[in-house]
ZAKE-516340 format. One record per residue (C-alpha): residue number from 1; x, y, z. Coordinates in Angstrom, 2 decimals, padded with zeros to 5 digits. Layout:
<pts>
 pos       x       y       z
 NUM       X       Y       Z
...
</pts>
This chain:
<pts>
 pos       x       y       z
   1 -047.37 -039.97 -002.62
   2 -048.96 -040.43 -006.04
   3 -046.94 -042.85 -008.20
   4 -047.45 -043.35 -011.93
   5 -046.82 -046.94 -013.01
   6 -045.91 -047.89 -016.59
   7 -045.92 -051.47 -017.95
   8 -044.67 -052.20 -021.50
   9 -042.79 -055.49 -021.18
  10 -044.56 -057.35 -023.98
  11 -047.90 -056.92 -025.75
  12 -049.95 -054.87 -023.28
  13 -049.62 -051.18 -022.51
  14 -050.63 -050.60 -018.91
  15 -050.60 -047.41 -016.83
  16 -051.86 -046.76 -013.32
  17 -051.70 -044.32 -010.43
  18 -051.19 -045.63 -006.91
  19 -051.26 -043.54 -003.73
  20 -049.26 -044.62 -000.69
  21 -052.24 -044.16  001.67
  22 -055.32 -044.15 -000.59
  23 -054.31 -047.23 -002.59
  24 -055.00 -047.72 -006.29
  25 -056.51 -044.57 -007.77
  26 -057.07 -045.71 -011.35
  27 -055.58 -047.88 -014.09
  28 -055.91 -048.15 -017.87
  29 -054.87 -051.08 -020.05
  30 -054.57 -051.49 -023.80
  31 -054.03 -055.00 -025.21
  32 -052.33 -055.75 -028.53
  33 -053.80 -059.26 -028.76
  34 -055.97 -058.49 -031.78
  35 -053.00 -057.11 -033.72
  36 -050.71 -060.06 -032.97
  37 -053.38 -062.71 -033.53
  38 -052.94 -062.24 -037.28
  39 -049.38 -063.57 -036.94
  40 -050.08 -066.34 -034.43
  41 -047.92 -064.76 -031.73
  42 -046.23 -061.60 -030.53
  43 -044.14 -059.76 -033.13
  44 -041.59 -057.75 -031.08
  45 -041.14 -054.90 -033.56
  46 -044.88 -054.38 -033.93
  47 -045.28 -054.51 -030.15
  48 -042.69 -051.76 -029.67
  49 -044.25 -049.51 -032.29
  50 -047.70 -049.92 -030.78
  51 -046.40 -049.01 -027.32
  52 -044.98 -045.81 -028.84
  53 -048.36 -044.94 -030.32
  54 -050.44 -045.75 -027.23
  55 -048.36 -044.98 -024.14
  56 -048.45 -041.17 -023.92
  57 -052.17 -040.88 -024.85
  58 -052.95 -043.50 -022.19
  59 -050.99 -041.56 -019.56
  60 -052.89 -038.37 -020.43
  61 -056.19 -040.26 -020.27
  62 -055.27 -041.82 -016.92
  63 -054.32 -038.52 -015.27
  64 -057.44 -036.80 -016.58
  65 -059.78 -039.60 -015.48
  66 -058.12 -039.61 -012.05
  67 -058.93 -035.89 -011.73
  68 -055.26 -035.10 -011.20
  69 -052.60 -033.10 -013.01
  70 -048.98 -033.90 -013.77
  71 -048.04 -031.67 -010.82
  72 -049.70 -034.19 -008.48
  73 -047.48 -037.08 -009.60
  74 -044.61 -037.50 -007.13
  75 -042.85 -040.55 -008.57
  76 -042.77 -042.82 -011.61
  77 -042.29 -046.59 -011.69
  78 -041.63 -048.47 -014.92
  79 -041.06 -052.08 -015.92
  80 -037.35 -052.44 -016.69
  81 -037.33 -056.20 -017.32
  82 -037.54 -058.99 -018.05
  83 -039.33 -058.65 -021.37
  84 -038.89 -057.65 -025.00
  85 -036.02 -055.17 -025.25
  86 -037.73 -052.78 -027.67
  87 -040.95 -052.76 -025.66
  88 -039.06 -052.20 -022.39
  89 -037.15 -049.27 -023.88
  90 -040.40 -047.51 -024.82
  91 -041.63 -047.56 -021.23
  92 -038.23 -046.85 -019.70
  93 -037.41 -043.88 -021.95
  94 -040.89 -042.39 -021.53
  95 -040.79 -042.78 -017.75
  96 -037.27 -041.41 -017.44
  97 -038.10 -038.43 -019.69
  98 -041.26 -037.57 -017.76
  99 -039.44 -037.87 -014.44
 100 -036.74 -035.48 -015.65
 101 -039.31 -033.04 -017.02
 102 -041.50 -033.13 -013.90
 103 -038.43 -033.15 -011.58
 104 -039.54 -036.25 -009.67
 105 -037.81 -039.58 -008.93
 106 -038.19 -042.65 -011.12
 107 -037.60 -046.27 -010.18
 108 -037.12 -049.39 -012.32
 109 -039.37 -052.31 -011.37
 110 -038.80 -056.01 -012.00
 111 -041.76 -057.35 -013.98
 112 -042.03 -060.53 -011.90
 113 -041.87 -058.56 -008.65
 114 -044.89 -056.66 -009.93
 115 -046.80 -059.92 -010.47
 116 -045.61 -061.29 -007.14
 117 -046.97 -058.24 -005.29
 118 -050.22 -057.94 -007.30
 119 -052.31 -059.58 -004.52
 120 -051.26 -056.65 -002.29
 121 -053.76 -054.57 -004.26
 122 -056.65 -056.57 -002.78
 123 -058.65 -055.71  000.34
 124 -057.12 -058.61  002.30
 125 -053.49 -058.82  001.18
 126 -051.15 -061.58  002.39
 127 -048.72 -060.87  005.21
 128 -045.00 -061.58  004.82
 129 -043.47 -064.12  004.59
 130 -045.16 -066.33  002.00
 131 -044.52 -068.70 -000.88
 132 -045.34 -067.32 -004.32
 133 -046.08 -069.27 -007.50
 134 -045.59 -067.07 -010.55
 135 -047.03 -068.63 -013.71
 136 -047.10 -066.78 -017.00
 137 -046.29 -067.16 -020.68
 138 -042.59 -066.63 -020.08
 139 -042.00 -067.68 -016.48
 140 -042.82 -070.39 -013.98
 141 -041.23 -069.72 -010.59
 142 -041.62 -070.72 -006.97
 143 -040.28 -068.00 -004.70
 144 -040.06 -067.57 -000.94
 145 -040.94 -063.94 -000.21
 146 -039.67 -062.75  003.16
 147 -040.30 -059.05  002.50
 148 -040.17 -056.61 -000.41
 149 -036.82 -057.09 -002.12
 150 -035.95 -060.28 -000.23
 151 -036.73 -063.19 -002.54
 152 -035.39 -066.73 -002.41
 153 -035.83 -068.73 -005.61
 154 -037.08 -072.20 -004.71
 155 -037.71 -073.62 -008.17
 156 -038.23 -072.68 -011.82
 157 -039.01 -074.21 -015.18
 158 -036.00 -075.80 -016.85
 159 -037.55 -075.38 -020.31
 160 -041.01 -074.14 -021.35
 161 -042.98 -072.01 -018.92
 162 -046.49 -073.21 -018.08
 163 -048.13 -070.51 -020.19
 164 -045.80 -071.24 -023.08
 165 -046.74 -074.92 -022.92
 166 -050.44 -073.96 -022.97
 167 -049.96 -071.78 -026.05
 168 -047.86 -074.34 -027.94
 169 -050.27 -077.17 -027.20
 170 -053.19 -074.99 -028.24
 171 -051.44 -074.38 -031.56
 172 -051.01 -078.14 -032.05
 173 -054.77 -078.45 -031.52
 174 -055.40 -075.88 -034.23
 175 -056.48 -073.09 -031.88
 176 -055.73 -069.48 -032.73
 177 -053.62 -067.02 -030.71
 178 -053.77 -066.45 -027.80
 179 -054.06 -070.19 -027.38
 180 -053.95 -070.68 -023.60
 181 -057.43 -069.31 -022.79
 182 -058.89 -071.07 -025.85
 183 -057.40 -074.40 -024.74
 184 -058.95 -073.96 -021.29
 185 -062.32 -073.26 -022.89
 186 -062.01 -076.36 -025.09
 187 -061.04 -078.46 -022.06
 188 -064.45 -077.73 -020.51
 189 -066.00 -079.88 -023.26
 190 -063.61 -082.80 -022.75
 191 -062.84 -085.58 -020.32
 192 -059.29 -086.03 -018.93
 193 -059.29 -089.75 -019.74
 194 -055.89 -089.50 -021.47
 195 -053.23 -089.84 -018.79
 196 -050.60 -087.18 -019.38
 197 -047.34 -087.38 -017.36
 198 -046.82 -085.16 -014.32
 199 -043.24 -084.10 -015.14
 200 -040.59 -084.06 -012.42
 201 -043.04 -084.99 -009.67
 202 -041.48 -088.43 -009.20
 203 -038.23 -086.92 -007.95
 204 -037.40 -084.48 -005.14
 205 -037.04 -080.78 -005.82
 206 -039.16 -077.82 -006.84
 207 -038.12 -077.27 -010.47
 208 -040.57 -077.66 -013.35
 209 -040.46 -079.01 -016.90
 210 -043.35 -078.63 -019.33
 211 -041.82 -079.26 -022.77
 212 -042.49 -083.00 -022.45
 213 -046.23 -082.37 -022.09
 214 -046.19 -080.61 -025.43
 215 -044.44 -083.59 -027.06
 216 -046.89 -086.00 -025.41
 217 -049.78 -083.91 -026.73
 218 -048.33 -083.94 -030.25
 219 -047.97 -087.73 -030.26
 220 -051.47 -088.16 -028.82
 221 -052.99 -085.84 -031.44
 222 -051.23 -087.69 -034.27
 223 -052.48 -091.04 -032.94
 224 -056.08 -089.84 -032.62
 225 -058.79 -089.46 -035.24
 226 -058.61 -085.69 -034.63
 227 -062.33 -085.34 -034.00
 228 -063.65 -082.39 -032.00
 229 -064.15 -084.65 -029.00
 230 -060.63 -086.06 -029.34
 231 -059.21 -082.54 -029.23
 232 -061.37 -081.58 -026.24
 233 -060.26 -084.69 -024.34
 234 -056.59 -083.96 -025.10
 235 -057.04 -080.38 -023.92
 236 -058.68 -081.61 -020.71
 237 -055.91 -084.14 -020.07
 238 -053.19 -081.59 -020.72
 239 -054.73 -078.93 -018.49
 240 -055.26 -081.37 -015.61
 241 -051.63 -082.51 -015.87
 242 -050.36 -078.92 -015.61
 243 -052.71 -078.11 -012.74
 244 -051.79 -081.21 -010.76
 245 -048.06 -080.70 -011.37
 246 -048.24 -077.12 -010.09
 247 -050.27 -078.28 -007.09
 248 -047.78 -081.01 -006.15
 249 -044.87 -078.59 -006.34
 250 -046.65 -075.90 -004.33
 251 -047.49 -078.41 -001.61
 252 -043.82 -079.39 -001.45
 253 -042.80 -075.73 -001.25
 254 -045.15 -075.03  001.66
 255 -043.92 -078.13  003.50
 256 -040.26 -077.33  002.81
 257 -040.47 -073.73  004.02
 258 -042.98 -074.34  006.79
 259 -044.98 -071.35  005.60
 260 -048.78 -071.29  005.58
 261 -049.46 -068.62  002.96
 262 -049.40 -069.19 -000.81
 263 -049.65 -066.40 -003.39
 264 -050.47 -067.39 -006.98
 265 -050.00 -064.74 -009.66
 266 -049.26 -064.23 -013.36
 267 -051.44 -064.70 -016.43
 268 -051.92 -068.46 -016.01
 269 -053.21 -067.93 -012.45
 270 -056.53 -066.94 -014.06
 271 -057.06 -070.59 -015.05
 272 -060.06 -071.87 -013.07
 273 -058.87 -075.49 -012.74
 274 -055.47 -074.42 -011.47
 275 -057.16 -072.13 -008.94
 276 -059.49 -074.88 -007.83
 277 -056.83 -077.57 -007.27
 278 -054.47 -075.17 -005.49
 279 -057.27 -073.97 -003.23
 280 -058.21 -077.57 -002.33
 281 -054.58 -078.33 -001.53
 282 -054.13 -075.31  000.75
 283 -057.28 -076.22  002.67
 284 -055.87 -079.69  003.33
 285 -052.53 -078.15  004.33
 286 -054.34 -075.68  006.63
 287 -052.79 -072.84  004.68
 288 -054.17 -069.64  003.13
 289 -054.12 -068.89 -000.59
 290 -054.20 -065.50 -002.30
 291 -054.92 -064.62 -005.93
 292 -055.00 -061.21 -007.61
 293 -058.32 -060.29 -009.20
 294 -058.55 -061.52 -012.81
 295 -057.80 -058.10 -014.34
 296 -054.48 -058.03 -012.47
 297 -053.40 -061.57 -013.44
 298 -052.18 -060.41 -016.85
 299 -049.66 -057.61 -017.33
 300 -050.90 -054.29 -015.96
 301 -049.72 -050.93 -014.71
 302 -051.31 -051.25 -011.27
 303 -048.87 -053.88 -010.02
 304 -045.92 -051.81 -011.29
 305 -047.25 -048.66 -009.61
 306 -047.65 -050.54 -006.32
 307 -044.20 -052.16 -006.41
 308 -042.61 -048.86 -007.46
 309 -044.37 -046.96 -004.68
 310 -042.97 -049.35 -002.06
 311 -039.45 -048.96 -003.39
 312 -039.69 -045.17 -003.70
 313 -040.87 -044.94 -000.09
 314 -037.80 -046.97  000.90
 315 -035.65 -044.33 -000.77
 316 -034.74 -046.22 -003.94
 317 -034.61 -044.41 -007.28
 318 -032.81 -044.61 -010.62
 319 -030.26 -042.20 -012.01
 320 -030.71 -040.39 -015.29
 321 -029.79 -043.52 -017.26
 322 -032.49 -045.44 -019.16
 323 -032.37 -048.86 -017.52
 324 -033.75 -051.96 -019.26
 325 -032.83 -055.65 -018.88
 326 -034.59 -058.17 -021.16
 327 -033.12 -060.97 -019.03
 328 -033.17 -060.24 -015.31
 329 -033.20 -063.11 -012.79
 330 -035.36 -062.29 -009.79
 331 -032.59 -063.73 -007.59
 332 -030.52 -060.64 -008.47
 333 -033.19 -058.28 -007.13
 334 -032.64 -056.64 -003.73
</pts>
């Protein structure tokens, strides 16, 4: 079964073709970062319009480069949420229209399920069950994954997501959009001598809170001389605090569930310090850790094609309605 995957939840247009037996055939990604950087963040209306311009040409390019035709496609998977409503509707309406035209099934995919299953695209995928840490610009979740569609939410951010905290702190430091990667780069030049708090690690539980780190960074910046080294040191201290907080919570999650496999996915999972500390922790816990390759950490069509293929093979498909949910708790997914 060849499945076309479509991802348009925010500011990246991703398409991919996944085969049930042959694996990932090909994927194409177009990023809107350059367009949104002028405004210091994602502008939803501009994102939607750009998806409209890029999506169909990308699908044509993908099919041609894969040496296939539309007649070879046997199913379509599309991101239905969570995300920006206008952006989601572009992908959902295009997918639903193509499925009707080609007379094939379509299935709506939860964006976070796509991220959660992204490591399954690797040569040595994790076996079920496992604990998953999903860290992105909009979400920070700890999930126990028993099998596809069976997810138990262990903890989540009560305010800012980790990626959101990175971007906001980067803006306070005067860094341009997208700020998270630029803050990480700046942190390489600094020393984490400023002791940031490790929020919610002094109490039991697996929930997160990152808004306080942003406030601490603001106060620290205002109290400093704002030299280049000051900013680098603040970036280093902030990044280490986030990395250690995530590591502490993941260790608790592994111990609570008794599981020995940890999956880390989402855009922030590309951060090298976070990867390093989590890897060190799993070694000490005698557990295994799995990351998607860097190109599949950010939003992409490959993870949606994979997740959709699994659901289509289980017999799930959508009706003729165009389904999109900008807010869609993963706990409601079955």
